[in-house]
N, C-alpha and C positions, 0 to 999 in steps of 0.2 A: 230881610231875613237871609241868612247864609246858613246852609246845611252842609256839613262837612263829610257826609257819607250816605250814599244810597246804592242799591244793587239793581236799579231799574234796567240797565243794559243786559244783565243776566236774564231777566224776565223777557226782554224783547227778543233775545237770540233763542231762548228755549221755547217760547210760545209766540211764534211769528204771526199767528192768526188772531191774536188778541189785541191788536192795535200797534201803534208805533209811538215815537217820542212825542208827537203832538197830542194824541189822544189814545188812551189805552184803559184797560180794566184794572190797572194796578194803582199804587198809591202816589206815583209821581209821573206826571207828563207836563207838557208845556202849558196846557190849559189850566191845570191845577196849580202849577207854579205861578202863573199870572194872577190867579185868584188869591193865592197866598202872599202876593207882593214879594216874590223872591228876587233877591239881588244876585245871588250866586248859588249854584248847586254843584256839589262835587259828585261826579259819576265814577264809581269804582268799577274796575274790571276785575272781578273775582274769579279765580280758578281753583277748584278743588283738585289738588295734585293726585289724590287717589282715585279720582273719578275720571280723569282724562289721560289717555295714553300719550298724547302730545300736548302737554300743558302750555308750551310756548305757542303752538299753533292755535290753541283755543284762545289764548290772550290776543293774538293777532286778529283772529276772526272778530272778537268782541270790539277791538279797537277800530277795525274797519267799519263795523256797524255804527259805532259812535260817530265816526267821521262822516259817514254817508247821511246819517240823520241830521247832524248839525248843518251840513251843506243844504240838505233838503228844506230845512226850516230856518235858514239864515236870517229871515225877516224878523224872527222872534228871539233867537238864541245864538250865542257865539262861543267858540272854543277859545278860552283865554290861556295865554302862556306867559304873561308878564303882568305886573300891576298896572302898567299903562293900558294894556288890553282891558283890564277890569274897569278902569276909570272910563274908558271909551264906551263900554257896555252900559255903565251907569248913565252916562250922558245921552246915549241913544235909546235909553229905556228898554234895553234888551236884557235877557237873562244871561248871566255869565256862566259858562260851563267849564268847570275844572275837571281835568282827567287824572285819575289815580289808578294805581295797581294795588289790589288787595291780595297779597301773598307773594312776597319777594322771591319765593322759590321758583316762580315761573321763569326767572332769568337764569336759573341753573348755576349761580355763582359766577356768571360771565360779565365782567365789567363792561365789555364792549356792548352787550345787550342793554345794560343800564344806560350807557351813553346814547344808544339808539332810541331807547324809550324817551329820554329827554328830548332828543331831536324830534321825535314824533309828538311831543306835546304833553307827556306825562309830567306832572309837577308835584305829585305826592305819592309816597309808597308806604303801605302797611307792611312792615318788614316780614312778619310771619302771619300765618293763619293758625290752624290748630295742630299742625304737624311740625316737627323739627325740620329745618332746611339748612342750606349752606350758610345762612346768615346767623341763625340763632335758634333759641328754644322758645316754644310757645307757652302760653299760660297753662296749658294742659299737661306740661312736662315738669321737669325739675325747676323749682322756683328760683334756685340760687345760681344756676348756670349763667355764665357770661356769654356775650356774643362770640362767635368764632373769629379767628383772625381774618377770614374772608368777610365776615360781617362788619368788622371794624373798617376794613378797606371800603366796603360798600357805603357805610355811613359817612366816612370821610369824603368819598367821591360825591355823594349826594349833597353834602354841604358845599363842596367846591362848585358843583353845577348850579346850585340854587334850587334844589328839590326839598320839599318838606318831608321830614322823617316822622313816621307815624308809629307809635308804640302800642296801639290797640292790638290785642291778641298776643303781644310779646310777654314773656315772663318777667317777674319782678327784678331778677338779677340783671337781665339785659337792659331793662328800662332804666335802672339806676346808672348803668354804665353810660347810657346816652348823655346823662348830665355831665359826665367827665369828658367825653369825646367831643361834644358839639360846642361851638362858640355861639351858636344861634339857637333860637327857641325850637322845640319840637312839640308834637301834638299827640294826644290820644283822641283820634277823630271820632270814635264812637265807644265811649266807656263811661261807667258810672262809679259809684262809691261803695267799696267793699264793706265799710263800717255800717252802711245802711242795709245792704243785701250781701251776705257773705258768699259771693260767687268769685271764683278766681279770675274771671274776665274783668271784674271790677277792680278799681285802683285802691290800694291802701292809702291811709292818710299821708304817710311820708312821701309817697310818689305824687300825690295831689300837690303837696307843698313844693316838691322838686320841680314839677312842670310849671307851677306858678312862678317860682323863683327864677326859672330860665326864661320867663316871658312867653311860655307856650299856652295852649288852650286845650280844654277837654270838652268834647262834644257829647252832650247828653244823648244816651242810647235809649230808644223806645222799646227794646226787646223785653218781653214780659219776664223772662227768666232772670234778667239782670236788675229788674225793678223791685220785685217783691213776690208775694205768694198768690196774688190774684191771677186767675186764668186770663184776664184781660189786662192789657197795658193801660194802667190808669193815670190820668193827669195828676192826681194828688201824689202818686209815687214818683213821677218825674220831678215834680216840684220839691219833694223831700230830698231827692238826690242832689238836685241843683243847689238847694240851700246849704246842704252839707259841704258840697264842693266849694262854694263861695266862702263858707266859714273857715275851711281848712286851707284853701289856696288863694283866697282873695277874689274880689269881684272882677278882676282882669282876666281870670283863667277860664271862666265859664263860657260855653258856646253850645251849638246844636250839632248833633250827629245822629240823625234819626234812625239810620239803618233801615229805612223804609224799603220795601220790596226784597229785603234779605231776611226779614223776621216774620214770625207768625202774624197773620193779618188781623188778629183780634185786638184792636186798639181803640181806645175812646176817641182819640183824634183820628178820624176816618181816613184822612189823607193829607197831603201837604197843603191843601187849600184851607184847612181848618186850624192852622197854627195860631190864629188869633185867640183860640180858646186857651192855649197854654200861656200866651202873653197876658191874658186877663187873670189867669190863675196865679201867676207870679205877682201881679199887682195886688191881688187879694191876700197874698202871703206876705206882703209888706215891702216888696222891692220898688224902688223909685223908678220913674220913667227912664232916667239915665242908666240905672242898673239893668233894666229890662232891655234897653237898646244895646248895651254892651253884650248881654247874653245873646240877643237875637242876631246881631251882625257886627257891632263895632269891634269887639275883641278879635273875632276871626279876620275882619278886614285889616286891622292893625298888623296881625301876624303875616297875612298875605303881602301887605305892603313891605314889611321888613325883609321877607325872604325872596319874594318874586320881583 
């Protein structure tokens, strides 16, 4: 299993008395990842720009916490910065930890900070969250706006460095533009299908097709608001979105992006250790073993190999 998005580091820094990366009260920790047979977990460093006076300082604090936890539990998990690192983790039967930024605005439009983030091991960046920033417009704003000139510069530099560009939270116009700017695949690390649930955070069919045509992947998001009308994030709704995305973008485009520890805790899949329930549900929905393996890890692994 490869999961392209979680907010566990935010929980650990905000609630230090509720456990650490090895064992905590949240939905993702090393013990749960081991039970879920995780190959790789992306750990997002999310910063709410309106919540923090020093957004870059908050990002740095979260990054340092991530690094210290990985060092502390190096017997079980390793921070991966290249595909060869990932292969070594697979061989050593350790969990690979990918580091990402959720909210490109923390870099303040400063390319030198982007370069530093890369040197510090960040390998994926979600360009926007829910506010406009120096890079572009979020899904909550003008749907047709393009990336800013600085945003184009950032995306081109990310491609040059070998960082994965993530369009989750970005508006439709900016996402379309990524298809023109990039020569490599990009991802929607934690997004669902707008045709199934008409939420602006979800992807319309033409963008699902675009990401698939570029060789990118879309990680299924477990947030209730993006899945349907039930107050609980139901497995059947996750399957419905997954089948639609496969139908519109092909079986190479689908992946996992749970958003665990960043969403409401009311989920039928209690935590990352119970992902076999979703695997079984997709089998019952008619996906072959090979299609389920693509969804659960092979598609994401292919993209990581290509870009990292």
